[in-house]
N, C-alpha and C positions, 0 to 999 in steps of 0.2 A: 519591405525587407529584401525581396528578390532584386529590386532596383539597386539597393545599397551594395548587395553582394556582387552584382554585375559590375558596378563601378570599381569595387575593390579588386575584382578579377582583372579588369581593364588596366588598373594602376599596376598590378603585379606583372601583367603581360608587358606593359610599357617598360617597366624597370628591367625585366629579364631580357627583352629585346635589346634595350640600350646597352646593357652589360655585355651581351654577346657581340653586339655590333662594335663596341669599343675594342674588344679582343680581335675580332676579324679585321677591322680597319687597321689596327696596329700591325697585324701580320701581313695583310694583303693590300693595304692602301685603299684608295678611293674606289677601286674596282672590286671590293669585297663582294662576294656573292650574296644577294638578298635571300636567295633560296637556302643557302647554307646557314645564314643567320636565322632564318625561320626554323629550319630543322634543329639546329643546336638549341634554340630557345624553346623548342617544343610547341611551336604554334604554326599555323598555316601561313603561307605567303600573303594571303589576303589580310590577315591580322597585322602583319608587318606593314603592309601598304596602308591600312587603316590608320595606324599610328604615325607612319612616316610616308606621306603620299608620293614623295619623290626621293631619289637618291640624295639630292642636295639637302633635303630636310633631315635625313638620317645623318649625313656628315655634319651638319650644323649641330644637331643634338649631341653627337659624339664629341664635338669640338667646343661646346659651350663653356665648360669649366676653364679650358685653356684660354679661350677668347676673353672671358671675364678677368682672368689674371693679367692678360696683356693690357686690357683697358685700365685696370687698377694701377698697373705700372706706369702707364702714360699719365694718369692723374697725379701719381706720386712725383713724376719728373716735371710737372707743369710749371713749377716755380723755380726751377734750376737757374742759376746765374748764367751759365754758359749754354745758351739756347741751342747752338749747333751740336754740342756734345750731348745734350739731353735728347735731342731728336735722333741722333745717330745711335746712341745707346739703346733707345727704345726700338728703333728699326732693327738693330742688330739682334735684339731679343726676339722680335717677330721672325726674323730670318732663322734663328736657332730653333724656335718652336716649329716653324713650318718644315724645316729640314729634318728635324728629329722625330716628328710625329707624322707618319704617313697618313695622307688623307686631309691634313689641315690645309695645305696649299690649295687643294682642289675645293675645299669648302670656302676659301677666300676668293677663288677665281670668279671673275665677272661672267655671268651666264646670259646676259642680254635680257633678263627679266625686267619688265617695266617697273618703275619705282613704286607703283601702287599695287603691284602683283601680289597675290596671296603667297606666291613662292619667292618673294623678294629675298635676297641674300642677306639675312640678318647678321651673320658673322662679319661680312665685309662692312655693312653699315655700322656696326658697333666699333670695329677697329678704326674705320675712317673717322667716326665721330670722336673717338678717344685721341687719335693722332693729330687731328686738325689743329688744335690749340698749340701743340708743339711745333708744327710746321709754320703756323702763322707767326709765332714769336720769333722763330729762327729767320723767317723771311723779313720780318719787321726790323730785325737787328742787322740785316744785310748778310747773314751767314748762309743763306740759301737763295737761289734765284727766285724772284717773285712769281715767275711763270710756272714753277713746279707745283703740282697739285698732290694731295694725299692719294688720290686715285693713281697717279703716276707711280708713286713710291710703292704702293701695295701691289700694283701690277708688276713692277720690277722684282719685288720680293717673291711673288708667286712664280714668276718665270724662272728665277734662280732656283727656287726650291723644287720645282717640277723638273728642271734640267739636271739637277744633281740627285734626284730621288734614288736612282739605281747605282750611284757611285759607291765604291766600297766604304767611304767615310763621308756620307752626305752632309753632315753638319759642318765638318771642316772645309769641305769644298764649297759649300754654300757661303760660308763666312768669307772665304778667300775671294770668291766672285763678287760678293756684296762690297767688300773693301775695295776691290778693283773698280767697281762701278762708282763708288764714292770718290775715290782718288782720281779717277779718270785715266786716260792713257798717257798723259804727259809725264815725263820723268820728273821726279822731285829734285829740286835744285837749291 
């Protein structure tokens, strides 16, 4: 019985830590204080680290629902007739999410973890897996250069989101820069 109660306490602690972390990351971004999260959740910092051994693990947990929505959106666009438009629509949505939700871009940033690492970036892996079919179809149709990788595109988005994070209107500025990157520097004629 004590074992069952302990597991229930651990589940409640996890849920409380995650709820507090979501609010803190929304307000302070990826650098939200783990100590403040622990204090607000009413647990010790060791408890936070037991549930989330790294800052990335915490950011990924906070971002999981949004990442799942982006993955579902990629799947919904997978059979679109205009493959370039489908890819760009999805990427634009990824940009909007990253720019409007502080901490999400940091959760997607590559951190150099080995692919088999216990701390592998599951957010990036999920997004890349979801977006790869869109990119492949667009490349197959000649709408995107064949040398472009999904990692290239996510890295571009992360860079844009991080660069605009402190802009007065980060979502609008990130969208503008994303469209500039897509259009290139050449004048439209």
